[in-house]
Structure formats: structure tokens, C-alpha cells
C-alpha positions as CSV (number, residue, x, y, z in Angstrom):
1,I,-5.4,41.3,-13.5
2,E,-3.8,43.7,-15.5
3,S,-4.8,42.6,-19.1
4,M,-8.0,43.7,-18.5
5,G,-7.1,46.8,-17.4
6,G,-6.6,46.6,-14.1
7,P,-2.9,47.6,-11.7
8,R,-0.4,46.0,-11.9
9,I,0.1,43.9,-9.0
10,S,3.1,42.2,-7.6
11,F,2.5,37.8,-7.2
12,C,4.3,34.8,-6.6
13,G,3.0,32.3,-7.3
14,G,3.7,28.7,-4.6
15,R,4.1,27.8,-1.6
16,I,5.8,29.3,1.3
17,D,6.7,27.3,3.5
18,D,8.0,25.0,0.9
19,V,10.9,26.3,-1.5
20,D,11.0,23.9,-4.5
21,G,8.1,21.3,-3.6
22,N,10.7,18.5,-1.7
23,E,8.5,18.3,1.3
24,S,5.3,17.9,0.0
25,L,3.2,15.3,-0.1
26,P,2.6,13.8,-3.0
27,L,-1.5,13.8,-4.5
28,E,-2.2,10.2,-4.7
29,D,-6.2,9.1,-6.0
30,D,-8.0,6.0,-4.2
31,D,-9.4,4.8,-7.6
32,A,-5.3,5.0,-8.4
33,P,-3.2,4.2,-5.0
34,G,1.1,4.8,-5.9
35,K,-0.1,7.0,-8.9
36,N,0.3,10.6,-8.8
37,H,-0.7,12.8,-10.5
38,L,-2.3,15.7,-10.4
39,I,-6.1,16.2,-9.7
40,Y,-8.6,16.5,-12.4
41,V,-11.6,17.1,-12.2
42,D,-14.1,16.7,-16.0
43,A,-16.4,19.7,-16.0
44,G,-18.7,17.7,-18.3
45,N,-19.3,14.7,-16.3
46,A,-18.2,16.2,-12.1
47,T,-21.2,16.1,-9.7
48,G,-20.7,19.1,-7.3
49,Q,-19.7,16.6,-4.8
50,D,-17.0,14.7,-6.9
51,V,-15.4,18.9,-7.7
52,R,-15.6,19.0,-3.0
53,Q,-13.9,15.7,-2.9
54,A,-10.9,16.6,-5.3
55,F,-10.2,20.0,-3.5
56,A,-10.3,18.0,-0.4
57,K,-7.8,16.1,-1.5
58,M,-5.9,19.4,-1.6
59,G,-6.7,20.5,1.2
60,F,-8.7,23.3,0.0
61,G,-12.5,23.9,1.7
62,D,-15.7,24.9,-0.1
63,K,-14.5,28.2,-0.2
64,E,-11.1,27.9,-1.1
65,T,-12.3,25.5,-3.9
66,V,-15.1,28.6,-5.2
67,A,-12.5,30.7,-5.4
68,L,-9.7,29.0,-7.4
69,V,-12.7,27.6,-9.6
70,A,-14.2,30.5,-10.3
71,G,-10.6,32.6,-10.1
72,G,-8.9,31.0,-12.9
73,H,-12.0,31.2,-14.9
74,T,-12.8,34.7,-14.6
75,F,-8.8,35.9,-14.6
76,G,-6.7,32.5,-16.4
77,K,-7.7,33.4,-19.5
78,C,-8.6,29.3,-19.2
79,H,-11.1,29.0,-22.6
80,S,-9.1,30.3,-25.3
81,S,-12.8,30.6,-27.4
82,R,-14.1,33.2,-24.8
């Protein structure tokens, strides 16, 4: 926000209910049980349903998914060419 001319705001990322992540359950993909990895959505090939299912694995509904994806692309500078 600040880098785009907005106000400086305090932010502390992460979960407030788990200090170091030890209590978090590992993310697993149904296609590869037992393998812990990041949830990934191939934007070039994914359908809306693919995105919905990937974020649902992390407990996100449609509203949270849109907020994260749109916010990440808008404020996160995820595409350095833009």
C-alpha cells in the first residue's frame, strides 16, 4: 500500500492462534496423499472450479479466495513485467 502512495499501516502476517506453525495440519493433495506441499493453481490451465477446490483445502470460501487472489495481484507485484 505504502509503495503505491498509500498510508503506512502496521501489519503482522500469519496466524494469531499458532505462534510457530507446529499446531497446523499439513496440506495434502488428494492426488498425492501423504505428500506435504504448497497448494498451487496453474493459472494458465485452471478452471474456476479448480481454483475454488484448491483454496477450499485451506478453508477459504469464495469471498476469501477472491480477496487473496485479487489483492495479491493488485498489491503483491506478483508479475514483475507489469
